[in-house]
C-alpha positions in Angstrom: 168.9 191.1 -11.3 170.4 189.5 -14.6 170.7 190.8 -18.1 168.2 189.3 -20.5 171.0 188.6 -22.6 172.6 186.4 -20.0 169.8 183.8 -20.5 170.4 180.6 -22.5 168.7 181.1 -25.7 167.5 177.6 -26.3 166.5 177.1 -22.6 163.1 175.3 -22.5 160.2 177.7 -21.2 157.9 175.8 -18.9 154.6 177.0 -17.9 155.1 176.9 -14.4 158.1 177.0 -12.5 158.3 176.2 -8.7 161.1 177.4 -7.0 161.1 175.1 -3.3 160.9 171.5 -2.2 158.2 172.1 0.5 155.1 170.1 0.9 153.6 173.5 -1.1 155.8 173.0 -4.1 154.6 169.5 -4.2 150.9 170.3 -4.3 151.7 173.1 -6.4 153.5 171.1 -9.2 150.6 168.2 -9.0 147.9 170.6 -9.7 149.6 172.6 -12.2 150.5 169.3 -14.4 146.6 168.4 -13.7 145.4 171.6 -15.3 147.5 170.3 -18.4 150.9 173.0 -17.4 154.3 172.0 -18.3 156.1 172.1 -14.7 159.4 172.0 -13.0 160.2 171.9 -9.5 163.5 173.6 -8.8 164.3 172.6 -5.4 167.2 174.0 -3.1 166.4 170.9 -0.6 167.6 167.2 -1.6 164.2 165.7 -0.1 160.9 166.9 -0.9 158.3 167.7 1.5 159.8 170.3 3.7 158.6 169.9 7.6 156.0 167.6 6.7 158.7 164.8 6.0 161.1 166.2 8.1 159.9 165.3 11.4 156.4 167.0 11.7 154.5 163.9 11.8 152.2 165.0 14.7 150.3 167.4 12.1 148.7 170.9 13.5 145.5 170.1 11.6 142.9 172.4 13.6 139.5 171.5 12.2 140.3 168.7 9.8 136.8 169.1 7.9 138.3 172.2 6.6 141.3 170.4 4.7 140.4 169.4 1.3 141.8 169.1 -2.2 145.6 167.4 -2.6 146.2 168.2 1.0 143.2 165.6 2.0 144.5 163.4 -0.8 148.0 163.5 1.1 146.4 162.5 4.2 144.3 159.6 2.5 147.5 158.3 1.1 148.7 158.1 4.9 145.9 156.3 5.9 146.2 153.8 2.9 149.8 153.1 3.7 149.1 152.3 7.4 146.4 149.8 6.2 149.2 147.6 4.9 150.4 145.3 7.4 153.9 145.3 6.1 154.2 149.1 7.5 154.3 148.1 10.8 157.7 146.6 11.1 158.1 147.5 15.1 154.6 148.0 16.1 151.3 146.1 15.8 148.9 148.0 14.1 146.2 147.4 17.1 148.8 148.6 19.5 149.0 152.0 17.9 145.3 152.0 17.7 143.2 154.7 15.4 145.1 157.8 16.6 144.3 160.9 14.4 141.9 159.3 12.1 139.1 161.0 10.6 136.6 161.5 7.7 135.9 157.5 8.2 133.7 156.0 5.4 132.3 152.3 5.3 134.3 151.6 2.2 137.8 153.8 3.3 137.6 155.9 0.5 137.3 158.9 2.7 139.3 157.9 5.4 142.7 160.0 6.7 145.1 159.4 9.0 147.2 162.7 10.5 150.0 161.2 11.9 152.8 159.6 10.2 156.5 158.6 10.4 158.9 161.0 8.2 160.2 158.8 5.6 156.4 157.9 5.0 155.5 161.6 4.0 158.7 161.7 1.7 157.6 158.3 0.1 154.1 159.5 -0.7 155.6 163.3 -1.9 158.1 161.1 -4.3 155.2 159.0 -5.2 152.8 162.0 -6.4 155.8 163.5 -8.5 156.6 160.2 -10.2 152.8 159.4 -10.8 152.6 162.8 -12.8 155.9 162.7 -14.2 157.0 166.4 -13.0 161.0 167.0 -13.2 162.3 167.7 -10.1 166.0 169.5 -9.8 167.1 169.0 -6.5 170.2 171.0 -4.6 169.7 173.9 -7.0 169.9 177.0 -5.2 168.7 180.5 -6.8 171.4 182.9 -7.4 169.8 185.4 -5.2 172.0 188.5 -6.5 171.7 188.1 -10.2 169.4 184.9 -10.8 165.9 186.6 -11.6 165.2 188.4 -15.1 162.5 190.5 -15.5 160.7 192.3 -18.1 157.6 194.3 -18.0 157.1 193.2 -14.5 157.1 189.4 -15.3 159.8 187.1 -14.4 161.4 185.7 -17.3 163.6 183.1 -15.9 165.6 182.1 -12.8 169.2 181.0 -12.8 170.6 178.8 -9.8 174.3 179.1 -8.3 175.4 176.1 -10.6 174.7 178.4 -13.8 171.6 176.7 -15.0 168.6 178.9 -16.0 164.9 177.8 -16.2 162.6 179.8 -18.1 159.0 179.9 -17.5 155.6 181.7 -17.9 154.6 181.6 -14.4 156.3 181.1 -11.2 155.6 179.6 -7.6 158.0 180.8 -4.8 157.1 177.7 -2.3 160.2 178.1 0.0 160.0 178.8 3.5 162.2 181.6 3.3 160.8 183.7 0.2 163.9 184.0 -1.5 162.3 184.1 -5.0 160.0 186.8 -3.5 162.4 188.9 -2.4 164.9 188.3 -5.5 162.4 189.4 -7.8 162.1 193.0 -5.9 158.7 192.1 -4.4 158.2 193.7 -1.3 158.5 191.6 2.2 158.7 192.0 5.6 160.0 190.3 8.6 159.6 190.4 12.5 156.4 191.6 14.4 154.1 194.4 13.8 152.7 197.0 16.8 149.6 196.9 18.0 148.6 199.9 16.5 149.9 199.1 12.9 146.6 196.9 12.3 145.1 197.3 15.2 145.8 193.8 16.5 145.4 193.3 20.3 147.8 190.6 20.4 150.8 192.0 18.4 154.0 193.0 19.1 156.2 192.4 22.1 153.8 191.0 24.8 156.0 191.5 28.0 152.4 191.4 30.1 150.6 188.5 28.7 151.3 184.9 29.2 149.8 182.5 26.8 150.5 178.8 26.8 153.0 177.4 29.4 156.0 178.0 27.6 157.1 180.5 30.3 159.0 180.5 33.6 155.3 181.0 35.3 155.2 177.3 35.6 157.9 177.0 37.8 157.8 176.6 41.7 160.4 179.4 42.2 161.7 182.1 40.1 165.0 181.6 38.0 167.9 183.9 38.6 169.8 185.2 35.5 173.2 186.1 36.5 176.2 183.7 36.9 176.6 184.5 40.5 172.9 184.3 41.4 171.7 187.8 42.8 174.9 189.5 41.3 174.3 191.4 38.4 178.2 192.4 38.0 178.7 188.6 37.4 177.2 188.5 34.2 174.3 187.0 32.3 174.3 183.2 32.1 173.8 181.5 28.4 170.8 181.9 26.6 169.6 184.4 28.5 169.5 188.1 26.6 170.5 191.3 28.8 168.6 193.5 26.2 165.6 195.1 27.3 162.5 193.5 25.7 161.2 196.4 24.2 157.8 198.2 25.2 154.7 196.5 25.6 153.0 196.3 22.1 155.6 197.8 20.2 156.8 196.1 16.9 160.2 194.6 16.4 162.4 192.5 14.0 162.6 189.4 16.2 161.6 186.1 14.9 159.9 183.5 16.7 161.8 180.6 17.5 163.1 177.5 15.3 163.9 174.0 16.5 164.3 170.6 14.6 160.9 168.6 15.0 163.0 165.5 16.0 162.1 161.7 15.5 162.8 159.8 18.6 162.2 156.1 19.6 162.5 154.0 22.8 162.3 150.7 20.9 165.9 149.7 21.1 166.3 147.5 18.0 165.8 150.8 16.2 167.3 153.2 18.6 170.6 155.3 18.0 172.0 156.9 21.6 172.0 160.7 21.4 175.2 161.7 20.1 177.3 164.1 21.9 177.9 167.2 19.1 180.8 168.8 18.1 181.2 171.9 19.8 179.4 170.2 23.1 179.5 172.8 25.9 177.5 172.0 29.0 177.5 175.7 30.4 174.9 176.5 27.6 172.5 174.7 29.5 172.8 176.4 32.9 169.4 178.0 32.6 168.0 174.6 32.2 169.7 173.3 35.4 167.9 176.3 37.3 164.4 175.4 35.9 165.2 171.6 37.2 166.1 173.4 40.6 162.8 175.4 40.3 160.6 172.6 40.0 160.3 171.8 36.4 159.9 168.1 35.5 157.8 168.3 32.0 160.6 167.3 29.7 158.5 164.6 27.9 154.9 166.1 27.3 155.6 166.5 23.6 157.1 163.4 22.6 154.0 162.8 20.4 153.6 159.1 19.6 153.8 158.1 15.9 153.8 154.7 14.3 156.2 152.1 15.1 157.3 153.3 18.4 158.4 156.7 17.4 157.7 160.4 17.8 157.5 163.7 16.6 159.0 165.4 19.4 158.5 169.0 19.7 159.7 172.3 21.9 157.7 172.3 25.4 158.1 174.3 28.7 160.4 177.4 29.5 163.5 175.7 28.4 163.4 173.1 25.6 164.4 172.6 22.0 163.2 175.9 20.6 166.8 178.4 20.3 165.4 181.2 21.5 166.8 184.4 20.0 169.7 182.8 17.7 167.9 183.0 14.4 167.0 186.8 14.2 168.9 187.4 10.8 168.1 184.2 9.5 165.4 185.2 7.0 167.5 187.8 4.8 171.1 185.9 5.5 173.3 184.8 3.1 173.4 181.4 2.1 176.6 180.8 4.2 175.1 182.5 7.1 171.9 180.4 7.3 174.1 177.6 7.0 175.9 178.6 10.2 172.9 179.2 12.0 171.5 175.9 11.3 174.8 174.3 12.6 174.4 176.4 15.9 170.9 175.1 16.3 171.8 171.7 15.6 174.7 171.9 18.2 172.3 173.4 20.6 169.6 171.0 20.4 171.7 168.0 20.1 173.5 169.2 22.9 170.6 169.6 25.1 169.4 166.1 24.5 172.9 164.7 25.5 173.2 167.1 28.5 169.6 165.7 29.9 170.9 162.1 29.2 174.5 162.3 30.7 174.7 165.6 32.9 174.8 164.8 36.8 173.1 167.8 37.3 169.8 166.5 35.9 167.3 165.0 38.0 167.8 161.3 38.2 164.4 160.2 37.2 164.4 162.5 34.3 167.9 161.5 33.1 167.0 158.0 33.4 163.9 158.3 31.3 165.6 160.2 28.6 168.3 157.5 28.4 165.6 155.0 27.1 165.2 157.4 24.1 167.2 157.9 21.1 167.3 158.8 17.5 165.4 156.6 15.2 168.0 154.4 13.4 165.8 154.2 9.9 164.8 157.8 9.6 166.8 160.5 8.1 169.5 157.7 7.1 171.6 160.4 4.9 171.8 163.0 7.8 173.0 160.8 10.9 169.4 160.2 11.6 168.9 164.2 12.2 166.0 165.9 10.4 166.9 167.6 7.1 165.1 170.4 7.2 165.2 173.0 10.6 161.8 174.0 11.3 161.7 177.8 9.9 158.5 178.8 11.7 158.6 182.2 10.2 161.0 184.3 7.8 160.0 186.6 5.2 156.4 187.6 4.5 155.3 189.3 1.1 153.5 192.6 1.4 151.1 191.7 -1.4 147.8 192.6 -2.6 146.0 191.9 0.5 147.2 191.9 4.1 145.4 189.1 6.4 145.6 190.1 10.1 144.6 188.5 13.3 141.0 190.5 13.1 140.2 188.5 9.8 141.2 185.1 11.3 139.3 186.0 14.4 136.2 187.3 12.1 135.9 190.7 13.5 136.5 191.9 9.8 135.4 189.8 6.7 137.9 188.4 4.3 137.1 188.5 0.8 137.5 185.9 -1.9 138.6 182.7 0.1 141.1 180.2 -1.6 141.4 177.9 1.2 140.7 177.8 4.9 142.7 177.7 8.2 141.7 176.7 11.6 144.8 176.2 14.0 144.8 178.6 16.8 147.3 181.8 16.4 150.3 180.1 17.8 153.8 181.8 17.8 156.7 180.8 19.5 158.8 182.8 22.0 161.1 185.5 20.1 163.4 186.2 23.4 164.3 185.4 26.7 165.1 188.5 28.9 165.7 189.5 32.6 162.5 190.9 34.2 162.1 194.1 36.1 162.3 191.7 39.2 165.7 190.4 38.2 164.4 186.8 36.9 164.4 185.0 33.6 161.4 185.3 31.4 160.6 184.2 27.8 158.4 186.7 25.6 156.5 186.1 22.4 154.5 183.2 22.8 151.2 183.4 21.7 148.1 181.0 21.8 145.0 182.8 20.7 141.8 180.9 19.3 140.8 181.9 15.8 137.0 181.4 16.9 136.7 178.7 14.5 137.8 178.3 10.9 138.7 181.0 8.9 139.3 182.0 5.2 142.5 182.8 3.6 142.2 185.4 0.5 143.1 185.1 -2.9 145.1 188.4 -2.4 147.3 187.1 0.2 149.0 184.9 -2.5 149.8 187.5 -5.2 152.3 190.3 -4.8 150.9 193.8 -6.0 150.6 194.4 -9.6 153.3 197.2 -9.9 155.8 194.7 -8.8 155.2 191.5 -10.4 152.1 189.6 -12.5 153.4 186.2 -13.0 154.2 185.3 -9.2 152.3 183.5 -6.5 153.4 182.8 -3.1 151.6 180.2 -1.0 153.9 180.2 2.2 155.5 183.3 2.7 151.9 184.9 2.4 150.9 188.6 2.7 150.1 188.5 6.4 151.1 190.1 9.6 152.9 188.2 12.3 149.6 187.3 14.2 148.0 186.2 11.4 150.9 183.7 10.0 151.0 182.4 13.5 148.1 179.8 12.3 148.3 179.9 8.6 151.9 178.7 9.0 150.6 175.2 9.4 151.8 172.4 6.9 148.3 171.4 5.9 147.5 175.2 4.9 150.5 175.3 3.1 149.4 172.5 0.8 145.9 174.1 0.4 147.7 177.3 -0.7 150.0 175.5 -3.1 147.3 174.2 -5.1 145.2 177.3 -5.0 148.5 179.3 -6.2 149.2 176.5 -8.8 145.3 177.0 -10.1 146.1 180.8 -10.3 148.9 180.3 -12.3 147.5 177.6 -14.8 144.4 179.9 -14.9 146.6 183.0 -15.9 148.2 180.9 -18.6 145.2 179.7 -20.0 143.6 183.5 -20.2 147.0 185.1 -21.1 146.5 187.5 -18.4 148.2 188.7 -15.2 147.5 186.6 -12.0 146.1 189.7 -10.2 143.2 189.8 -13.0 142.0 186.5 -12.9 138.3 186.3 -12.0 137.3 185.2 -8.5 134.2 183.5 -9.7 136.2 181.6 -12.2 138.9 180.6 -9.8 136.4 179.3 -7.0 134.5 177.2 -9.5 137.8 175.3 -10.6 139.0 175.3 -6.6 135.5 173.8 -5.8 135.7 171.1 -8.6 139.1 170.1 -7.5 137.9 169.5 -3.7 139.1 172.4 -2.2 137.0 173.8 0.9 136.5 177.4 0.8 134.1 178.1 3.7 133.1 176.4 6.7 131.1 173.3 6.2 127.7 173.3 7.8 127.1 171.1 10.7 125.5 167.9 10.4 
């Protein structure tokens, strides 16, 4: 960490400094400003909104009625946008219908819409920032080695790689990676806990369980992993690991797979054919060919429809857009190494699209259908129509004041001091593709477990332990197990927690105390006054 003497003596001190450009960063900034705090957003990203504006337009909501506050305001703004006829430039509104709308009221004041085009989300976030006159520094990357100054367990300032310093009374890490958390000396963890660590029945390596259908059990025939089928001495085909998967229920350092949430269209005037990526290697998709040969046909099941003939296209099936096993070192990696990992993911995902559209080994019906699709010409226009944000489903997790687990989400253990709610199923994607004892290809790590209804998220999940830092709150890389994070990681929840984190920060400033010392009854009143939903609403 940097010396105090390296700080700029005349640097402005903000009440709240937010590091990150995600949806949580925006809601945190707006909430802080509404609480009369001076606030600045220091963002490594050029575009605000993270995954919400980065392709994830088919919102993973769960129970919509537990989404309140600024998160709900965002989805109300989406609804208002699509009430304007000018928003439907390729498709008639009536043709799209009332997909994913809720909270309808007779005067539309409470109406929401939960699906949207990427640029619409970014425009809404930018409008919120502009309305509240919040300064945003873009493309500003924390100096993770020497850029955090601390004194008496408080962060004093952060410095970015360009040498700019931002001083503050409170700090919020709203990144997917938890870089400020780690650089500030707050304990973090990655990977999967064992079943025994927190008595979570679905934790750790899950070779004996098959959740969802993102595995090879959906195929008519087993898939052989070897270059010469049946001959282990011939070597293993690409994208299949020869490493043992680990003992069932054991913990490991593997990370659930990443991908890009891509925006496609089959509307010819707005369609850009899938490009052949630099470094394209058709041999990387041999495992996909063998899936086709084994009877798999469901390539298009997660082309979820957005307005104007677009999609939010997600991973689906045994071999798809998730780049399984190629992100293990991402959370703690240098910026340079992360850039390499992102490029590899982009090459893989662009390559599989090009492969399906052009390789003669792809079944004709699937190939012809894929050729009807392409990238949306009017999305991500400064990045070749490709999303600017990779889907970091999970990276670091803080080891904070309170650790939330699968058992809290499933109501086996009570959760204290709610600051927001989640409700989506515990949904983690595969972490490895290995060779089974029977000598066939198998994915592992995919989890789809019900939370048995909405659940509360504890205030302590947002807070470091007081002996490590007393003026930092964390709305994304919260203190949770891998299992719990599988549900908490949804974008609406990040927006909710961004608002709650900023409320904690502002109250700590108002009371001139540590964030860990805020009385919950005081916090709860403010959150409820600002529209947050902290407990399951009664059935009407």
